[in-house]
C-alpha positions, 0 to 999 in steps of 0.5 A: 984339807980333809974332813978333819979340817971342815971338808967332807968330800963325799956330800953332794951339793944341796941344790942348784942355787941358795938354799934361803934364797930360793925358799924366799923368793930372792936372788944372788950374785954368785953361789959358795958351796959348804965343804963340810955338809954341802949347803949352797949359799950366796956370796957376800956381794949378794943381798942375802949373804947366806954362805957367811950366815951358814959359817956363823950358824954352824962354825963350818969354816970352808967354802968352795965357789960354787961357779963354773970352772972355778975350784977355789977354797974361802976359810972363814975362820982363818979369813984366807984364799986357797986356790985348790982343794980336795975334789968334792962329790959333783956337780962342782957348780950350779948348771952352766946355763944358770945365769949369774946373777940368777935365778933367771926370772928373779934379778931385778933389772938394776941388779948391779945398782942394787949390790952397789956397783 
């Protein structure tokens, strides 16, 4: 996997949380990082599903988990999981002290029910 197929390993992440959720005062379950432009969006289990929305808006097909200890990639175009790929510019995850779901102070007490769990 290289920039030719949707990865630019030199681009840093856009921040420590979902760009759209942060702007709207929302919250997320888990985070995904675009491997091409660094956009950090929330996963499809999150209320906003902003990582998938970013793919649909930009055509950037690859995201990497932005959770501590995870380095897998998801390819939206091929609908497939890759256990690993090239190292992306640091940091490789949100801060370890940032909770999931997050961010702290914005997650409803009944978050599991809200997510259908």
